[in-house]
Structures are given as C-alpha cells and as structure tokens.
N, C-alpha and C positions, 0 to 999 in steps of 0.2 A: 788034302793035307789038313791036319788038325792045327789049332792055334799053338799047341805045345810043340809042334815040330818046326816052328819058325825059329832060325838060329838067333840067339841073343847073347850079349856079353855075360849076363848073369842069369842063372836058372832058378835061384831061390830068393828073388827080390820081387816084391809086388806092392801095389797100393790097394787099399780097401776103402771105399766110400759108402757110407750108409746114411740115409736121410728119410725122414717121414714128415708129413704135414697133416694137420687137422684144421679145417676151415668150416666155420659155422656162421650163418647169417639168417636174420629174421627181420620182418618188416610188419609194422602195424599201420594200416591205412586209415586215414581220417577223411570224412566227406559227408555227403548228404544224399538223399534220395530225390529224384526228379520225376514227375510224371511224363510218360511218353505220349500221352494223348490216345493210347490204345487200351482196349479192354480184353480180358481173357474170356473164356467160354462161359464163365459164370457172371460176366458183366462187371467184374472188378477192374479198377484202374490198374494198369501195368506201370510199375515204377522201375527206374534204373539207378543203381548206385554210381554217383559221380565222385571219384577220388579227388580230394583237394590237396592233401599232402600225406606224408608218411613219416613215421619215426623208425629209424634203421639202427640196427646194432650188428656188428660183425666181430668175430673172434678168430684170430689167425695164429696158429702155433706151428713153429718149425723146430725140428730136432735134427742135428747134423753131426756126423762123426767122420773123421778121416784118420787113417792109420797107414804108416809107411814101414814096411817090415823087410829085413834082409838077413839071411843066414850066410851070405857070401863074404868070406874073409877079405877079399881084395877090393871090396867096395870103398873102403876108407881111403884108398889111394887116389880116388877120383876128385875128392873135395879138398879145398885149400885149408878149411878150418874144421876143428872138432871141438864142440863146446861141452859135450857130455861124454864122459868115459864109460860107456856101457854099450851093450849090443844095440844094433839099429832096430829100434821099435818105437818110432815116433808117433805120437798121437796128439790129436787136438779135437775138441768137441765144443759144440755151442748149441744154445737153444734160445728162442725168443718167442714172446706172446705179445700180440698187438690187439688192443680192443679199440674199436671205433664206434662212436655214437653220433648219429646225425639226424637232421630234420630236413625234409624237402617239401617244396611247394611245386605242384604239378602244373605243367603247361596245358592250357586249353580248357580248364574247368569253368572259366568264365571268359567273356570277350576281352577283358583287360589283361588276362593272364596270358601274355604272349611268350613266356619262356619258363623253363624249369629253373628253380632256385634251390640250392642245397647249401647247408652249413654243417660243419662237423668238428669234432675234437677226437684226437687219437692219443692213446697212451701206449708206449712201447717199452717192455721190459726184456732185457737181454743179459745172458750170462755166457762167459767164454772161459775155457779151461785150456791151459797150455802147460807144457813140461817146464821144469824148473831144476836148476843145478844144485839148489840147497834143499828145498822142501819137496815133497812128493808131487805137488801140483800147484800151479799158479793160476789164480782165478781173478776175473774182473767182472763186475756188475755194472751195467749201464742202463739208465732210464732216459726216455725222451718223451716230451709232450708236444703235439702239433695241433694247430687249429688251421681250418681251411674252409674254402667255399667254392661253389661252381655256379655259373649261370650258363644256360644252354638253350638254344632254339633249335629243335630237331625237325620241325615241319615248316613248310612254306615253299612256295614255288620259286621265289626270287632270291631270298637270303636266309642262310642258316649260319649259326655261329655257336661257339662255346668258349668260355674263359674259365681258367682254374687257378686258384691261389692257395698255397700252403706255406705255413711259417713254423719253424721250430721255436717254441717259446720257453722251454725249460729243458734242462738235462744236457746230455752229450751233444745233441744236435741244435743247441741254442744258436740262433742266428741263420740257420738254414732257410733258404728261400727257393720256392718252386713256383714260377709264374709261367703259364702257358695258355695259348689260345689259338683259335683258327676262325676264319670266316670264309664262307663258301657261297658262290653265286652260280646261277645257271644261265647259259647262253645258247642260242640256237646254232647248230652245226650239222651239216650233212643230213638235213631232214630229220634231225634228232636233237636232243638236248645234251650239251656237254656241260661239265662242271669245272669251275675254276676255284681252287682253294689256296689260301695263303695261311701259313702256320708260323708260329714263333714261340720261343721260350727263353727264359732267363733263369738261371739256377745258381745258387750258392750251395755247395755240397761238402759236408764234412767227410774227410777220407774214412774209409771203412776200418773196422777194428784190425783186420788182417793186413791191411796196408800199413797200419801203424805198429802192429806187434805180431811177432811170430817167434816161437822157441822150438828148436829141434836140435838134433845132434850135429847137423852140418850147417845149418842156417839159423841166425839169431839176430833179431833187430827189435828196437823199441824206439820209435820215431814220433815222440810227442811234439816235436817241432813242426809237423806238417800243418799247414793252414788250409782253409776252405778252397776248394776248386770252383772257379767261375766258368760257366758255360752260357753262351748267347748264340742263338740260332734263329735264322729266318729263311723260309723256303716257300716254294710254290709248286702246285700240282695241277695238271690239266688232264682230265679224264674225258675221252671221246667214246662213248658206248657203241656208236655206229661202226667204228673201225676197230673196236676192242683194243684201243691204244691208251696208254698212260705215260705222260711225261712229267718229270719232277726235277727240280734243281734246288740246291740249298747251300748255305755257307754258314759255318760255325766258327766261333772264336773261343778258344779254351785257354784259361790262365791258371797257373799253379797246378798243372796236370801231374798226377802221380803215375809213375811207370816203373817198370823193372829193367835194370841196366844189364850189361852183358855178364855181370857177376851174379845175376838173379837176385839183386838186392833192390829194395824200393828207393826211388829218388823222386824229388819234386822239382819240376821245371818251372822256374819263376816267371819266365817270359810268356807272351801270348803265342799261341799256334792257331793258324787258320786252316780249315778243311773245307774244300769245295767238292760237291758231289753233284752229278747229273745222272739220271736214270731214265731208261726207256723200257717199258713192258709192252709186249705185242703178242696178241693171240690171233691165230689163224685157224680156219676151219673149212674143210671141204668134205661134206658128208660125214663119214665116220672117222676121217683123218683129222687129228688135232695137232697143232704145233704151237707151243708156248715158248717165248723167248724173253730174256731179261739181260740188258746190257747196262753196266754201271761204269762210269768214269769217276775217279776221285783222286784228289791231290792234297797231300799233306805238306804244309810249309816246313816241317821239320821231320824228315824221314827217320832220323836216328831215335826220336822220342815217340812218334806215332807213325810207324812204317805202314803204308798202305799200297796195295798194287794199283797201278794206273788204270788198268781195265780188268774187269771180271765179267764173265759171260755164263749164263745158264740157258740151256736149251732142252726142251722136253717134247719128244715126238712120239705119238702113240695113236692107236686105234681104239675107239670107244664103241663098244658093242652093248646093246640092251636087248638080250634075248627074251626077257620078260619084264614086267613092270617093277618087280621087286628085286631085279638082279641087274647089275651093271658090271661090265668087264672092260678093263683097260690093258692093252698089250703094247709095249713100246720100250723106249730107252731114253735116258736123260743123261746129261753131262754137265760138268762145271769146268770152267777154265779161269786161272788166275795168272 
C-alpha cells in the first residue's frame, strides 16, 4: 500500500517544512614545547607541543520555512476562526545566525591545572516573517547577547565534575539564566567500578518567538504578556558497568510553563508544576543474543498542563553477527509501549 492510498478526510491538504543549517568552527591552540628526554636518529632532542589554552570561534546559521496549503473547500468548516479571507496558503519563515567567541584553559598542562576553564560571549541575530492581514508580510528582528563560562574536570579516578553558567545580558533574552552542573564519583561494586553522578540545573527562559507570536488563516496570537519560565532540577544516576545497569531519578519544578490548550492556543500556567522521573536501563547478552531494555516512570503534578504517561517501556531484542572485521549485522525487533 502506498501512502497516497491511506484514506484521509482531505486529499489536497498538506504541510511542507524546509530547513538548512551551516555550522563552522575553528580553534587556535596556544602552548609551548617541552623536551621529552628522547632523541631522534640524528641525535636531536625530541620535543612535544603542550597546549595551554585555545581561542575558539563558532558560527551557526539556521534557515527554516513552513507552509500549510489546502485546495479543499470544506477545510474552512473545521476551524472556529478565520483571520485572513484568502485561500489556505499559510507560510512562516525564520533564520538566525549565532557567533560565539571563547577562550579556554586546558586541564593538565601543569600540575596546578586541575580543570578545564572556558569563558565565552555569544551574539544571536534572528529574523521572523509572518503573514499579516494588512501588509504582505509582518517581520520581527531580535538580537541577544550572552556571556558564559564553564569549569570542568574530566579526568581523575575519584572525582569528576563540571559547572556551566550562561547569562543573557542584552536584547530579547535579557535576564535569561542557565546554571547547570554535575559531580561524579567512582565506587567499588561487583569486582568493578561503578559511577555515581548528581546533576542539577536552574534556568530562567524567555518563551520562544512562536510561543508569543503566530499569524495564519485559522490561528492568530500575539502574547507579549508571557514572562520567563523557571525550571529547577536535581537528579542522580548510578551506572554499574559489571551488570550493564543504569538507574536514575530526578525531580523538576517548573513555574510559568507555556503550553497549548485544547483550542491549540498558547497559555501560561502561573503556578508551579512538579515532575518526578525514575528510569532503569538494562542490557543483557548471551553470546550473539542481545536484549536492551528501558523502563521509565514519570508523574506530572498537573496532567492537564503537562500530560505524561505513567509508564513507558522500550525493548530491543536482536542477534549481532560479525562475519568479518569490517562488517556487523544486527537482526531483531524492537518495541515501544506508552
């Protein structure tokens, strides 16, 4: 059966989504040369470059376009409102470019350098184009400037950690805050080494442009009254490599959450909503037989605003064959349950 053969209410109605991305990054390393104490075949001392830090620049460009088209006359009867008296040819497009410039200090280039240290500044330029009932097109330009930094220790037998902070200091995202971090330690377990990690974050997030604004034939909103959403999370994860098991739990508190109601219109829930999550990942293997499972329990304090299934399960059972070193074959089936 072809996709065109599946019965639908309307045969001449469809969506088109187009997007492209260009990402460019480069890094200039700063450091010094250190003698290794060895000599080459000509008796010259062998040196090794030791990176101390880096200057980093990235450019990220997104271009996106969405179109909703219909040539079915009866489509108008499905919607309660009609804001534009024309054929159904709804379009919106957007593009943004983000430049980030940073400087980093490398972990381990000297005995006192026990961690990576990074500082950066980012400038984001965005343009959005919507339909309008008066002029051919409604346009909005937004700019945002962020500053941030990160400290991380990625090596070590006992303790590893990272902490990240980012602040919106100018423009549309003024006042945004993103603070996150984790700390990990290793403990003996089942003749192996397990890892225990605690993670947390606190965020103040400005609602996105399309949560605040959207113009089309059947839906139209401008919600400049939306305020920042606050999200606070803390959780832990236990990873036991010997049994191929991972256990994690977490709780998140969300205030001023933006959601879409039963009329497909955005609303902001002013009170706090708590979400509790517990997850178990288990991998089993017997020869060429592999069985991967994931069980998730989650509970939302307000199911009408953030509806979540109490349980979800993923299971993947397959045979893995390696007939030659450069070829791997997996045969099996997987399933999802919500």
